[in-house]
Backbone bond lengths (Angstrom), bond angles and torsions (degrees), N, CA, C in turn:
res aa  C-N    CA-C-N  psi(-1)  N-CA   C-N-CA  omega(-1)  CA-C   N-CA-C  phi
1 M - - - 1.450 - - 1.532 108.74 -
2 I 1.312 116.41 131.40 1.461 121.91 179.37 1.516 109.10 -98.52
3 T 1.308 115.96 126.99 1.458 121.03 177.79 1.523 109.42 -80.87
4 P 1.342 117.48 161.22 1.468 119.11 178.34 1.533 112.64 -58.66
5 I 1.317 117.81 -34.19 1.470 120.58 179.85 1.524 109.91 -67.47
6 Q 1.346 117.91 -42.24 1.463 120.57 177.14 1.527 110.98 -64.07
7 A 1.317 117.02 -39.46 1.463 120.76 179.47 1.524 110.61 -63.85
8 Q 1.336 116.83 -41.03 1.459 119.80 177.39 1.523 111.06 -64.06
9 A 1.328 117.31 -41.43 1.465 121.25 179.53 1.518 110.59 -63.40
10 E 1.342 117.72 -42.76 1.458 120.88 178.45 1.520 111.12 -64.94
11 E 1.357 116.60 -42.32 1.455 120.40 179.20 1.522 110.65 -63.71
12 K 1.334 118.12 -42.30 1.457 121.84 179.74 1.526 111.06 -65.09
13 S 1.343 117.81 -38.04 1.459 119.69 -179.20 1.523 111.68 -68.88
14 L 1.337 118.65 -24.85 1.451 121.56 178.70 1.523 112.12 -85.40
15 Q 1.341 117.63 -20.34 1.458 120.69 178.42 1.517 110.02 -69.63
16 N 1.303 115.60 149.06 1.463 122.45 174.25 1.524 112.57 57.48
17 F 1.304 118.41 34.02 1.459 123.12 -178.58 1.524 111.16 -77.03
18 I 1.329 117.93 -36.26 1.460 123.34 -178.40 1.524 108.72 -98.15
19 F 1.347 116.69 139.99 1.454 119.51 175.96 1.519 110.51 -129.48
20 I 1.318 115.02 150.39 1.461 122.91 177.22 1.520 107.08 -134.87
21 S 1.334 115.37 137.97 1.449 118.56 -171.54 1.527 112.24 -151.50
22 P 1.330 118.51 124.15 1.457 119.93 167.53 1.527 109.04 -67.15
23 V 1.332 116.78 146.78 1.465 122.53 -173.99 1.527 109.04 -127.69
24 T 1.330 116.96 138.94 1.464 121.82 168.28 1.522 107.72 -126.59
25 E 1.337 116.68 138.18 1.457 121.21 -178.41 1.520 110.96 -143.81
26 I 1.312 115.27 150.86 1.460 123.40 168.88 1.522 105.85 -120.24
27 V 1.329 116.42 125.56 1.467 120.75 -179.75 1.519 109.02 -127.19
28 Y 1.330 116.24 155.87 1.453 121.29 174.50 1.520 107.86 -94.54
29 S 1.335 116.60 114.63 1.463 121.30 179.53 1.521 109.68 -94.18
30 R 1.327 116.63 -169.00 1.466 121.12 -177.30 1.524 113.20 -59.04
31 N 1.324 116.51 -40.97 1.452 120.15 -172.18 1.524 114.73 -112.82
32 S 1.310 116.79 -28.20 1.458 119.66 -174.37 1.517 109.78 -161.91
33 P 1.317 116.86 171.09 1.466 118.72 174.78 1.527 110.13 -64.32
34 A 1.316 115.66 151.11 1.463 121.40 175.95 1.523 107.79 -126.84
35 F 1.309 115.09 140.75 1.463 121.73 -177.16 1.512 108.11 -113.65
36 G 1.347 116.55 133.38 1.447 118.69 -174.24 1.504 114.38 -138.60
37 A 1.335 113.95 160.04 1.457 122.74 175.02 1.515 107.81 -142.93
38 G 1.323 115.23 148.04 1.455 118.48 -178.87 1.503 112.75 -169.11
39 L 1.325 114.90 -155.54 1.455 122.08 -174.86 1.521 110.01 -141.89
40 M 1.326 115.47 141.30 1.459 122.03 177.38 1.526 107.77 -127.01
41 I 1.325 115.89 134.00 1.467 122.27 177.22 1.520 106.97 -129.34
42 G 1.336 116.93 130.41 1.449 119.76 -178.31 1.510 112.31 -148.39
43 A 1.328 114.83 173.14 1.454 121.33 179.00 1.521 108.57 -146.79
44 G 1.316 115.45 142.58 1.453 120.47 177.00 1.507 112.40 129.41
45 D 1.312 114.88 164.84 1.458 120.94 179.84 1.521 110.75 -115.18
46 D 1.314 118.55 -83.25 1.466 120.34 -179.64 1.522 111.81 -66.41
47 V 1.321 116.57 -37.33 1.463 123.87 173.98 1.525 106.09 -126.96
48 S 1.331 116.96 127.16 1.460 121.74 -179.09 1.522 110.00 -117.62
49 I 1.321 115.19 149.19 1.462 121.79 172.71 1.518 107.32 -128.22
50 G 1.329 116.64 155.36 1.447 117.55 179.47 1.507 113.37 -178.99
51 L 1.340 114.68 -169.96 1.453 123.73 -179.67 1.519 109.26 -124.63
52 K 1.335 115.30 147.46 1.456 120.57 -178.83 1.517 108.65 -142.56
53 A 1.341 116.67 136.95 1.460 122.23 175.37 1.526 108.17 -136.29
54 V 1.342 116.67 130.76 1.462 122.24 179.74 1.522 108.36 -135.14
55 Y 1.331 116.73 135.07 1.464 122.90 177.13 1.521 108.21 -104.62
56 F 1.339 117.22 121.46 1.463 123.37 -176.95 1.523 110.94 -109.82
57 I 1.323 115.38 144.80 1.463 122.94 172.46 1.523 106.72 -129.06
58 D 1.349 116.72 128.05 1.467 118.68 178.83 1.528 110.08 -105.02
59 L 1.317 115.99 -177.87 1.464 121.54 -177.23 1.523 112.74 -83.63
60 E 1.336 118.32 -1.89 1.464 123.01 -177.03 1.529 112.50 -111.12
61 S 1.308 118.97 23.38 1.465 125.32 178.25 1.528 113.64 67.17
62 V 1.327 117.09 27.49 1.464 121.27 174.86 1.522 108.02 -107.05
63 H 1.317 115.46 130.78 1.451 121.04 176.57 1.525 107.40 -113.35
64 A 1.332 116.77 145.00 1.465 120.27 -178.70 1.519 109.97 -139.18
65 L 1.320 116.08 135.77 1.457 122.22 173.50 1.520 107.04 -110.51
66 E 1.333 116.13 113.56 1.463 122.01 179.98 1.529 108.04 -102.40
67 M 1.329 115.92 122.84 1.466 121.44 -178.23 1.518 108.34 -129.75
68 G 1.320 116.60 140.09 1.452 117.53 178.25 1.511 113.48 -177.37
69 A 1.307 113.46 -176.94 1.460 122.36 178.53 1.523 108.74 -112.40
70 F 1.322 116.16 160.23 1.454 119.87 177.93 1.518 110.89 -141.72
71 I 1.328 114.13 157.86 1.452 122.60 169.15 1.524 105.99 -129.85
72 R 1.323 116.14 132.33 1.457 122.63 -173.19 1.526 109.87 -124.55
73 F 1.336 114.83 138.29 1.465 121.90 177.96 1.526 108.72 -120.66
74 Y 1.323 117.27 122.77 1.468 121.71 174.75 1.519 107.71 -86.29
75 L 1.332 116.89 131.85 1.455 120.41 -170.56 1.527 114.71 -97.39
76 F 1.316 118.30 -54.14 1.464 119.57 -170.44 1.510 114.14 -126.26
77 G 1.307 119.82 16.37 1.457 121.64 -177.47 1.512 112.09 -66.29
78 T 1.339 115.59 142.16 1.461 119.36 177.48 1.518 110.85 -76.09
79 N 1.325 116.99 -27.43 1.458 122.01 175.76 1.519 108.12 -116.59
80 N 1.308 116.37 164.99 1.465 119.79 178.21 1.526 110.55 -62.85
81 A 1.320 115.70 143.37 1.466 123.40 175.96 1.520 111.65 54.50
82 E 1.317 115.90 50.15 1.461 120.55 179.23 1.520 108.77 -148.86
83 G 1.321 116.81 147.21 1.452 121.05 176.07 1.513 113.05 91.06
84 L 1.341 114.99 -155.13 1.459 122.95 -175.59 1.531 111.21 -67.02
85 F 1.351 115.64 136.06 1.462 119.91 175.59 1.512 110.60 -139.40
86 V 1.333 114.55 155.91 1.457 123.98 173.38 1.518 105.95 -121.88
87 Q 1.329 116.20 133.58 1.459 120.75 -175.21 1.524 109.71 -131.24
88 L 1.317 116.53 130.28 1.461 122.79 175.48 1.522 108.13 -103.26
89 N 1.337 116.22 126.09 1.461 122.54 -176.87 1.523 109.81 -116.91
90 G 1.309 116.75 142.56 1.458 121.46 175.83 1.510 110.49 -148.29
91 G 1.333 116.34 141.91 1.452 120.07 179.92 1.509 111.30 174.40
92 A 1.326 115.64 -140.20 1.464 121.41 -177.19 1.521 110.09 -139.30
93 V 1.333 114.34 155.01 1.465 122.03 173.85 1.518 107.40 -123.25
94 V 1.320 116.46 132.56 1.466 122.92 176.55 1.520 107.27 -113.14
95 F 1.340 116.78 126.24 1.463 122.48 -178.04 1.523 110.80 -103.43
96 T 1.323 116.49 148.77 1.459 122.28 168.08 1.522 107.04 -130.23
97 R 1.330 115.86 141.35 1.471 121.72 -178.59 1.518 109.28 -133.33
98 E 1.320 114.24 156.51 1.460 119.10 176.60 1.526 111.43 -82.97
99 E 1.340 117.82 -25.02 1.465 120.32 -179.87 1.534 110.34 -100.50
100 A 1.333 116.71 -176.85 1.470 122.00 -179.34 1.522 110.41 -62.65
101 V 1.328 116.49 151.59 1.459 121.51 -176.89 1.519 110.71 -119.48
102 N 1.330 115.59 156.77 1.464 122.70 172.77 1.523 107.92 -103.47
103 L 1.325 115.85 121.75 1.472 119.48 -178.84 1.516 110.13 -81.28
104 P 1.308 122.03 149.11 1.457 127.19 -10.16 1.531 113.08 -93.47
105 T 1.344 119.11 -9.90 1.464 120.08 -169.94 1.514 113.92 -68.53
106 D 1.308 118.88 -24.20 1.456 119.98 177.81 1.528 112.43 -81.93
107 I 1.304 117.20 -12.38 1.462 121.17 178.57 1.526 110.90 -91.08
108 G 1.318 117.69 -44.21 1.456 119.56 -178.28 1.509 111.52 -168.08
109 T 1.302 115.20 164.27 1.457 121.36 179.74 1.521 109.18 -160.26
110 A 1.305 115.68 171.13 1.464 120.37 176.35 1.523 109.39 -73.15
111 S 1.305 115.41 150.75 1.457 122.37 177.00 1.521 107.75 -124.69
112 V 1.330 116.20 115.44 1.462 121.69 178.10 1.520 107.16 -135.52
113 F 1.319 116.80 125.73 1.454 119.44 179.84 1.520 111.43 -156.09
114 L 1.314 114.05 159.99 1.460 122.94 179.00 1.517 108.20 -110.35
115 T 1.306 116.33 132.24 1.463 122.54 179.39 1.515 108.65 -117.11
116 V 1.335 115.82 138.01 1.461 122.25 173.09 1.519 106.86 -123.91
117 G 1.326 116.99 132.01 1.458 119.89 -177.96 1.512 112.31 -155.16
118 W 1.313 114.27 -176.82 1.461 121.51 -179.91 1.516 107.94 -136.83
119 R 1.331 116.30 129.46 1.464 120.54 176.96 1.519 108.90 -98.16
120 F 1.344 114.98 121.60 1.462 122.93 175.09 1.522 108.12 -104.95
121 H 1.327 116.77 125.24 1.466 121.27 178.77 1.516 110.71 -90.91
122 F 1.327 115.41 145.21 1.460 123.47 171.76 1.519 105.93 -126.34
123 G 1.316 115.14 96.19 1.457 119.73 -173.33 1.520 109.98 79.27
124 Q 1.311 116.73 -160.43 1.460 121.98 -177.02 1.532 113.08 -83.01
125 R 1.341 117.46 -25.66 1.458 119.15 -168.78 1.525 115.57 -113.84
126 F 1.321 118.80 -27.94 1.458 121.04 -171.16 1.523 111.45 -101.13
127 F 1.353 115.79 150.58 1.464 120.28 -179.17 1.519 110.74 -151.82
128 V 1.331 114.65 160.93 1.460 123.79 172.92 1.519 106.87 -130.93
129 E 1.356 116.76 139.31 1.467 121.94 -178.20 1.527 111.37 -131.34
130 P 1.327 118.94 103.27 1.465 119.43 167.56 1.533 108.67 -79.31
131 V 1.341 117.19 140.77 1.467 121.33 -176.40 1.526 110.95 -140.38
132 V 1.327 116.01 157.26 1.463 123.93 166.14 1.523 106.41 -126.63
133 R 1.340 116.34 152.55 1.460 120.27 -176.81 1.517 110.39 -143.22
134 A 1.330 115.25 154.85 1.464 122.21 175.43 1.519 107.70 -147.34
135 G 1.336 115.85 142.06 1.461 119.78 179.60 1.509 111.77 164.33
136 T 1.323 115.43 -148.80 1.448 121.71 -178.14 1.523 109.59 -134.18
137 P 1.300 122.55 145.55 1.448 129.07 5.26 1.527 113.55 -83.96
138 F 1.321 118.49 -9.86 1.458 121.13 176.40 1.522 107.61 -92.76
139 L 1.320 116.64 123.98 1.459 121.15 -173.32 1.517 112.52 -65.21
140 L 1.317 117.41 -57.00 1.465 122.75 -177.92 1.518 109.73 -134.91
141 G 1.324 115.27 157.13 1.456 118.59 177.32 1.515 111.39 -165.49
142 A 1.315 114.84 169.13 1.459 122.57 176.39 1.512 107.80 -148.50
143 G 1.309 116.09 154.96 1.455 119.06 -179.80 1.494 112.30 -167.22
144 V 1.319 113.62 -178.72 1.453 120.88 177.72 1.526 107.71 -147.22
145 S 1.312 115.16 146.23 1.457 120.52 174.32 1.516 107.73 -134.34
146 A 1.311 115.62 153.72 1.455 122.51 176.12 1.517 106.47 -135.76
147 G 1.315 116.32 129.36 1.442 117.26 -173.18 1.515 113.81 -149.35
148 V 1.314 113.04 -170.51 1.460 121.46 -177.36 1.524 108.73 -135.18
149 R 1.320 115.69 142.69 1.468 121.83 172.99 1.514 107.33 -96.15
150 L 1.323 116.28 126.70 1.464 121.63 -176.70 1.504 112.29 -91.95
């Protein structure tokens, strides 16, 4: 038998399970900084999984579309999906250039990086996440996202 308090707890734990967030990032590419914007969609509380896509433009006429999946672990938050997190990302990057390219590395490569960030909640549904990242093919980066939990 489920008591009303247990039912409320179960209902609350199912609320805001999915999140969607526009993303902006600055990364250091091979030749120059690259500036990007994209979208992240995920699901989960203590551990989240999801998809992320960001389109980057650098100062050397190289454009890159980074697409991949992620798994995120919240470390010290007092509530679910809040506070410090570590995120492992994996996927692919597709490059476009205005000049001639060398196949295959100038067309695309694997994208693997580690992100560390902090989720700040504003009310029950809205959040902001400043992040830093390191990996390949972009060595270092930083960004911010602002989103909503559905």
